[in-house]
Backbone and ligand atoms as CSV (ligand in chain L), in Angstrom:
chain,resi,resn,atom,element,x,y,z
A,1,MET,N,N,200.359,67.903,107.240
A,1,MET,CA,C,199.192,67.057,107.475
A,1,MET,C,C,199.183,65.939,106.427
A,2,SER,N,N,198.868,64.718,106.854
A,2,SER,CA,C,198.826,63.608,105.917
A,2,SER,C,C,197.619,62.736,106.215
A,3,ALA,N,N,197.222,61.973,105.210
A,3,ALA,CA,C,196.089,61.058,105.347
A,3,ALA,C,C,196.560,59.692,104.903
A,4,SER,N,N,195.947,58.671,105.459
A,4,SER,CA,C,196.312,57.307,105.121
A,4,SER,C,C,195.078,56.582,104.593
A,5,ILE,N,N,195.255,55.856,103.505
A,5,ILE,CA,C,194.157,55.062,102.960
A,5,ILE,C,C,194.691,53.674,102.607
A,6,PRO,N,N,193.850,52.653,102.683
A,6,PRO,CA,C,194.309,51.315,102.323
A,6,PRO,C,C,194.545,51.199,100.817
A,7,ALA,N,N,195.669,50.629,100.428
A,7,ALA,CA,C,196.010,50.490,99.001
A,7,ALA,C,C,194.976,49.648,98.269
A,8,GLU,N,N,194.376,48.669,98.960
A,8,GLU,CA,C,193.392,47.815,98.286
A,8,GLU,C,C,192.137,48.599,97.899
A,9,GLY,N,N,191.942,49.767,98.511
A,9,GLY,CA,C,190.794,50.601,98.180
A,9,GLY,C,C,191.040,51.481,96.963
A,10,LEU,N,N,192.230,51.367,96.371
A,10,LEU,CA,C,192.560,52.226,95.238
A,10,LEU,C,C,193.168,51.425,94.087
A,11,PRO,N,N,192.362,50.548,93.485
A,11,PRO,CA,C,192.851,49.804,92.312
A,11,PRO,C,C,193.001,50.744,91.124
A,12,GLU,N,N,193.688,50.293,90.091
A,12,GLU,CA,C,193.897,51.129,88.905
A,12,GLU,C,C,192.554,51.570,88.330
A,13,GLY,N,N,192.476,52.866,88.008
A,13,GLY,CA,C,191.260,53.426,87.429
A,13,GLY,C,C,190.341,54.088,88.429
A,14,LYS,N,N,190.682,53.998,89.727
A,14,LYS,CA,C,189.793,54.538,90.750
A,14,LYS,C,C,190.334,55.855,91.320
A,15,VAL,N,N,189.411,56.699,91.802
A,15,VAL,CA,C,189.755,57.965,92.457
A,15,VAL,C,C,188.973,58.028,93.766
A,16,VAL,N,N,189.627,58.439,94.844
A,16,VAL,CA,C,188.964,58.601,96.138
A,16,VAL,C,C,189.395,59.937,96.731
A,17,GLY,N,N,188.743,60.323,97.810
A,17,GLY,CA,C,189.107,61.548,98.499
A,17,GLY,C,C,189.874,61.248,99.765
A,18,ALA,N,N,190.882,62.061,100.050
A,18,ALA,CA,C,191.624,61.957,101.306
A,18,ALA,C,C,192.014,63.375,101.709
A,19,ASP,N,N,191.377,63.857,102.760
A,19,ASP,CA,C,191.542,65.259,103.171
A,19,ASP,C,C,191.301,66.177,101.970
A,20,GLY,N,N,192.224,67.037,101.674
A,20,GLY,CA,C,192.018,68.000,100.586
A,20,GLY,C,C,192.418,67.485,99.226
A,21,TYR,N,N,192.674,66.203,99.113
A,21,TYR,CA,C,193.168,65.659,97.853
A,21,TYR,C,C,192.195,64.680,97.194
A,22,ALA,N,N,192.219,64.684,95.864
A,22,ALA,CA,C,191.659,63.599,95.074
A,22,ALA,C,C,192.838,62.676,94.804
A,23,VAL,N,N,192.732,61.452,95.285
A,23,VAL,CA,C,193.837,60.502,95.179
A,23,VAL,C,C,193.422,59.414,94.206
A,24,GLY,N,N,194.256,59.161,93.224
A,24,GLY,CA,C,193.882,58.195,92.206
A,24,GLY,C,C,195.016,57.273,91.822
A,25,ASN,N,N,194.632,56.322,90.977
A,25,ASN,CA,C,195.590,55.342,90.474
A,25,ASN,C,C,195.383,55.234,88.964
A,26,ASN,N,N,196.303,55.824,88.205
A,26,ASN,CA,C,196.239,55.724,86.745
A,26,ASN,C,C,197.369,54.833,86.225
A,27,GLY,N,N,197.770,53.907,87.062
A,27,GLY,CA,C,198.953,53.089,86.816
A,27,GLY,C,C,200.040,53.504,87.790
A,28,ASP,N,N,200.006,54.783,88.131
A,28,ASP,CA,C,200.807,55.354,89.223
A,28,ASP,C,C,199.823,56.022,90.174
A,29,TYR,N,N,200.172,56.051,91.421
A,29,TYR,CA,C,199.340,56.774,92.378
A,29,TYR,C,C,199.590,58.269,92.217
A,30,PHE,N,N,198.528,59.051,92.369
A,30,PHE,CA,C,198.678,60.509,92.325
A,30,PHE,C,C,197.736,61.161,93.331
A,31,ALA,N,N,198.032,62.388,93.677
A,31,ALA,CA,C,197.157,63.166,94.543
A,31,ALA,C,C,197.175,64.606,94.045
A,32,VAL,N,N,195.999,65.149,93.795
A,32,VAL,CA,C,195.881,66.549,93.380
A,32,VAL,C,C,194.784,67.204,94.223
A,33,GLY,N,N,194.830,68.531,94.306
A,33,GLY,CA,C,193.779,69.252,95.004
A,33,GLY,C,C,192.427,68.846,94.441
A,34,ARG,N,N,191.429,68.710,95.311
A,34,ARG,CA,C,190.198,68.072,94.852
A,34,ARG,C,C,189.122,69.032,94.360
A,35,LYS,N,N,189.404,70.326,94.340
A,35,LYS,CA,C,188.390,71.290,93.903
A,35,LYS,C,C,188.656,71.714,92.456
A,36,CYS,N,N,187.721,71.411,91.578
A,36,CYS,CA,C,187.886,71.770,90.161
A,36,CYS,C,C,188.005,73.278,90.022
A,37,ARG,N,N,188.916,73.704,89.132
A,37,ARG,CA,C,189.140,75.140,88.921
A,37,ARG,C,C,187.973,75.799,88.191
A,38,HIS,N,N,187.067,75.020,87.629
A,38,HIS,CA,C,185.939,75.607,86.915
A,38,HIS,C,C,184.880,76.072,87.914
A,39,LEU,N,N,184.049,75.182,88.402
A,39,LEU,CA,C,182.995,75.582,89.341
A,39,LEU,C,C,183.086,74.839,90.664
A,40,GLY,N,N,184.239,74.266,90.926
A,40,GLY,CA,C,184.486,73.725,92.259
A,40,GLY,C,C,183.990,72.325,92.528
A,41,ALA,N,N,183.685,71.553,91.509
A,41,ALA,CA,C,183.258,70.166,91.749
A,41,ALA,C,C,184.348,69.405,92.502
A,42,ASP,N,N,183.911,68.400,93.236
A,42,ASP,CA,C,184.854,67.576,93.997
A,42,ASP,C,C,185.482,66.542,93.051
A,43,LEU,N,N,186.752,66.741,92.745
A,43,LEU,CA,C,187.437,65.860,91.793
A,43,LEU,C,C,187.636,64.453,92.353
A,44,ALA,N,N,187.421,64.279,93.649
A,44,ALA,CA,C,187.500,62.932,94.223
A,44,ALA,C,C,186.362,62.055,93.700
A,45,HIS,N,N,185.344,62.688,93.090
A,45,HIS,CA,C,184.246,61.937,92.474
A,45,HIS,C,C,184.425,61.839,90.964
A,46,GLY,N,N,185.616,62.204,90.500
A,46,GLY,CA,C,185.903,62.163,89.081
A,46,GLY,C,C,186.298,60.774,88.617
A,47,SER,N,N,186.783,60.726,87.390
A,47,SER,CA,C,187.192,59.449,86.805
A,47,SER,C,C,188.528,59.645,86.096
A,48,ILE,N,N,189.081,58.546,85.631
A,48,ILE,CA,C,190.365,58.593,84.928
A,48,ILE,C,C,190.124,58.145,83.494
A,49,ASP,N,N,190.604,58.945,82.536
A,49,ASP,CA,C,190.375,58.586,81.138
A,49,ASP,C,C,191.500,57.688,80.620
A,50,GLU,N,N,191.416,57.348,79.329
A,50,GLU,CA,C,192.370,56.400,78.749
A,50,GLU,C,C,193.792,56.943,78.708
A,51,ASP,N,N,193.938,58.273,78.828
A,51,ASP,CA,C,195.279,58.867,78.839
A,51,ASP,C,C,195.818,59.060,80.253
A,52,GLY,N,N,195.046,58.646,81.242
A,52,GLY,CA,C,195.495,58.800,82.631
A,52,GLY,C,C,195.163,60.149,83.213
A,53,CYS,N,N,194.372,60.948,82.475
A,53,CYS,CA,C,193.975,62.262,82.998
A,53,CYS,C,C,192.798,62.110,83.958
A,54,LEU,N,N,192.705,63.046,84.900
A,54,LEU,CA,C,191.586,63.075,85.832
A,54,LEU,C,C,190.459,63.900,85.211
A,55,VAL,N,N,189.259,63.323,85.166
A,55,VAL,CA,C,188.116,63.959,84.515
A,55,VAL,C,C,187.134,64.441,85.582
A,56,CYS,N,N,186.784,65.721,85.484
A,56,CYS,CA,C,185.847,66.312,86.454
A,56,CYS,C,C,184.466,65.666,86.310
A,57,PRO,N,N,183.806,65.368,87.446
A,57,PRO,CA,C,182.497,64.703,87.372
A,57,PRO,C,C,181.368,65.611,86.875
A,58,TRP,N,N,181.547,66.928,86.926
A,58,TRP,CA,C,180.440,67.819,86.543
A,58,TRP,C,C,180.424,68.136,85.049
A,59,HIS,N,N,181.526,68.686,84.527
A,59,HIS,CA,C,181.513,69.128,83.115
A,59,HIS,C,C,182.691,68.575,82.336
A,60,GLN,N,N,183.300,67.533,82.880
A,60,GLN,CA,C,184.305,66.734,82.165
A,60,GLN,C,C,185.551,67.497,81.734
A,61,ALA,N,N,185.915,68.543,82.443
A,61,ALA,CA,C,187.246,69.111,82.226
A,61,ALA,C,C,188.257,68.029,82.579
A,62,LYS,N,N,189.405,68.053,81.899
A,62,LYS,CA,C,190.429,67.041,82.160
A,62,LYS,C,C,191.692,67.695,82.695
A,63,TYR,N,N,192.334,67.011,83.615
A,63,TYR,CA,C,193.561,67.504,84.232
A,63,TYR,C,C,194.698,66.512,84.048
A,64,ASP,N,N,195.859,67.052,83.713
A,64,ASP,CA,C,197.096,66.281,83.780
A,64,ASP,C,C,197.483,66.234,85.260
A,65,VAL,N,N,197.504,65.052,85.835
A,65,VAL,CA,C,197.724,64.963,87.280
A,65,VAL,C,C,199.176,65.218,87.669
A,66,LYS,N,N,200.082,65.175,86.717
A,66,LYS,CA,C,201.485,65.467,87.051
A,66,LYS,C,C,201.720,66.966,87.162
A,67,SER,N,N,201.108,67.717,86.251
A,67,SER,CA,C,201.325,69.168,86.241
A,67,SER,C,C,200.227,69.930,86.978
A,68,GLY,N,N,199.055,69.293,87.166
A,68,GLY,CA,C,197.913,69.975,87.772
A,68,GLY,C,C,197.200,70.907,86.807
A,69,ARG,N,N,197.558,70.841,85.519
A,69,ARG,CA,C,196.985,71.750,84.532
A,69,ARG,C,C,195.833,71.114,83.774
A,70,MET,N,N,194.854,71.943,83.426
A,70,MET,CA,C,193.715,71.483,82.649
A,70,MET,C,C,194.177,71.239,81.208
A,71,THR,N,N,193.831,70.089,80.675
A,71,THR,CA,C,194.208,69.773,79.290
A,71,THR,C,C,193.006,69.841,78.361
A,72,GLN,N,N,191.830,69.855,78.946
A,72,GLN,CA,C,190.580,70.036,78.186
A,72,GLN,C,C,189.643,70.843,79.066
A,73,GLY,N,N,189.082,71.895,78.517
A,73,GLY,CA,C,188.171,72.730,79.290
A,73,GLY,C,C,186.848,72.048,79.542
A,74,PRO,N,N,185.962,72.732,80.290
A,74,PRO,CA,C,184.637,72.194,80.578
A,74,PRO,C,C,183.871,71.898,79.289
A,75,GLN,N,N,183.121,70.817,79.299
A,75,GLN,CA,C,182.397,70.359,78.108
A,75,GLN,C,C,180.919,70.749,78.180
A,76,GLY,N,N,180.144,70.202,77.266
A,76,GLY,CA,C,178.721,70.504,77.199
A,76,GLY,C,C,178.515,71.952,76.786
A,77,PHE,N,N,177.579,72.619,77.443
A,77,PHE,CA,C,177.278,74.022,77.136
A,77,PHE,C,C,178.544,74.878,77.183
A,78,PHE,N,N,179.390,74.639,78.172
A,78,PHE,CA,C,180.577,75.485,78.368
A,78,PHE,C,C,181.554,75.400,77.203
A,79,ALA,N,N,181.564,74.278,76.501
A,79,ALA,CA,C,182.485,74.109,75.372
A,79,ALA,C,C,182.117,75.023,74.214
A,80,LYS,N,N,180.894,75.560,74.246
A,80,LYS,CA,C,180.443,76.434,73.150
A,80,LYS,C,C,180.801,77.898,73.405
A,81,ILE,N,N,181.310,78.207,74.566
A,81,ILE,CA,C,181.644,79.599,74.884
A,81,ILE,C,C,183.032,79.905,74.331
A,82,PRO,N,N,183.119,80.831,73.369
A,82,PRO,CA,C,184.415,81.120,72.743
A,82,PRO,C,C,185.467,81.536,73.774
A,83,GLY,N,N,186.616,80.903,73.686
A,83,GLY,CA,C,187.744,81.296,74.530
A,83,GLY,C,C,187.770,80.668,75.912
A,84,LEU,N,N,186.671,80.022,76.307
A,84,LEU,CA,C,186.628,79.485,77.678
A,84,LEU,C,C,187.661,78.379,77.877
A,85,ASP,N,N,187.756,77.492,76.904
A,85,ASP,CA,C,188.718,76.389,76.995
A,85,ASP,C,C,190.133,76.943,77.169
A,86,THR,N,N,190.493,77.886,76.320
A,86,THR,CA,C,191.833,78.486,76.384
A,86,THR,C,C,192.042,79.209,77.704
A,87,SER,N,N,191.009,79.905,78.178
A,87,SER,CA,C,191.132,80.660,79.431
A,87,SER,C,C,191.452,79.743,80.603
A,88,PHE,N,N,190.737,78.610,80.687
A,88,PHE,CA,C,190.992,77.704,81.811
A,88,PHE,C,C,192.344,77.014,81.695
A,89,LYS,N,N,192.752,76.734,80.478
A,89,LYS,CA,C,194.085,76.141,80.308
A,89,LYS,C,C,195.157,77.127,80.780
A,90,LEU,N,N,194.963,78.400,80.436
A,90,LEU,CA,C,195.932,79.418,80.878
A,90,LEU,C,C,195.864,79.606,82.389
A,91,LEU,N,N,194.645,79.614,82.927
A,91,LEU,CA,C,194.487,79.780,84.378
A,91,LEU,C,C,195.247,78.695,85.135
A,92,THR,N,N,195.107,77.461,84.678
A,92,THR,CA,C,195.744,76.366,85.412
A,92,THR,C,C,197.233,76.249,85.089
A,93,LYS,N,N,197.678,77.008,84.085
A,93,LYS,CA,C,199.122,77.110,83.879
A,93,LYS,C,C,199.710,77.969,84.992
A,94,VAL,N,N,198.960,79.004,85.359
A,94,VAL,CA,C,199.403,79.906,86.425
A,94,VAL,C,C,199.030,79.344,87.804
A,95,LEU,N,N,197.822,78.776,87.884
A,95,LEU,CA,C,197.321,78.241,89.154
A,95,LEU,C,C,196.933,76.772,88.981
A,96,PRO,N,N,197.906,75.905,88.843
A,96,PRO,CA,C,197.577,74.481,88.687
A,96,PRO,C,C,196.998,73.910,89.982
A,97,LEU,N,N,196.366,72.764,89.888
A,97,LEU,CA,C,195.939,72.059,91.100
A,97,LEU,C,C,197.190,71.735,91.905
A,98,LYS,N,N,197.078,71.835,93.221
A,98,LYS,CA,C,198.228,71.437,94.031
A,98,LYS,C,C,198.431,69.931,93.856
A,99,ARG,N,N,199.636,69.501,93.987
A,99,ARG,CA,C,199.939,68.082,93.901
A,99,ARG,C,C,200.468,67.604,95.240
A,100,GLY,N,N,199.992,66.424,95.636
A,100,GLY,CA,C,200.481,65.811,96.856
A,100,GLY,C,C,201.393,64.645,96.516
A,101,LYS,N,N,202.000,64.112,97.525
A,101,LYS,CA,C,202.890,62.978,97.334
A,101,LYS,C,C,202.232,61.746,97.948
A,102,VAL,N,N,202.179,60.671,97.173
A,102,VAL,CA,C,201.596,59.421,97.660
A,102,VAL,C,C,202.723,58.416,97.838
A,103,THR,N,N,202.835,57.882,99.029
A,103,THR,CA,C,203.849,56.857,99.274
A,103,THR,C,C,203.163,55.609,99.817
A,104,ARG,N,N,203.649,54.474,99.371
A,104,ARG,CA,C,203.075,53.211,99.819
A,104,ARG,C,C,203.986,52.590,100.862
A,105,SER,N,N,203.384,52.159,101.937
A,105,SER,CA,C,204.100,51.454,102.980
A,105,SER,C,C,203.278,50.232,103.353
A,106,GLY,N,N,203.714,49.077,102.890
A,106,GLY,CA,C,202.938,47.869,103.136
A,106,GLY,C,C,201.595,47.958,102.434
A,107,ASP,N,N,200.512,47.836,103.169
A,107,ASP,CA,C,199.176,47.869,102.590
A,107,ASP,C,C,198.538,49.244,102.635
A,108,ASP,N,N,199.291,50.233,103.075
A,108,ASP,CA,C,198.725,51.572,103.222
A,108,ASP,C,C,199.383,52.587,102.299
A,109,LEU,N,N,198.566,53.540,101.887
A,109,LEU,CA,C,199.063,54.677,101.117
A,109,LEU,C,C,198.979,55.901,102.019
A,110,THR,N,N,200.032,56.673,102.025
A,110,THR,CA,C,200.042,57.914,102.777
A,110,THR,C,C,200.105,59.066,101.790
A,111,VAL,N,N,199.222,60.023,101.998
A,111,VAL,CA,C,199.139,61.193,101.118
A,111,VAL,C,C,199.551,62.412,101.921
A,112,ALA,N,N,200.515,63.130,101.392
A,112,ALA,CA,C,200.959,64.341,102.101
A,112,ALA,C,C,201.299,65.408,101.078
L,1,LIG,S1,S,183.133,72.015,87.784
L,1,LIG,FE1,FE,184.721,70.842,86.864
L,1,LIG,S2,S,184.426,71.118,84.763
L,1,LIG,FE2,FE,182.832,72.285,85.646
């Protein structure tokens, strides 16, 4: 199954949703599963930080979009829970976000 989105709708720094993926542009196009491993926020509503990581819109966990692994655990109240950060990093080492492939053809991006 694949989805198509217009490339002009995805300038650098933006994230959108396409089927089961959060599709973004951090200088390179990427697609990762859109459900945060913490409490299931839609990562298609996330943002991209200065390192190119995808940031969850709810509690600001960060993901490396190449590996699908969490690089920073949930923030705010959750950051005060001992071991939680490490637990989620380990969880996403075993169960990373799925990664999709984004290909550009003319003015369209195809995500599969
Ligand atoms: S739901 Fe993503 S960090 Fe909490």
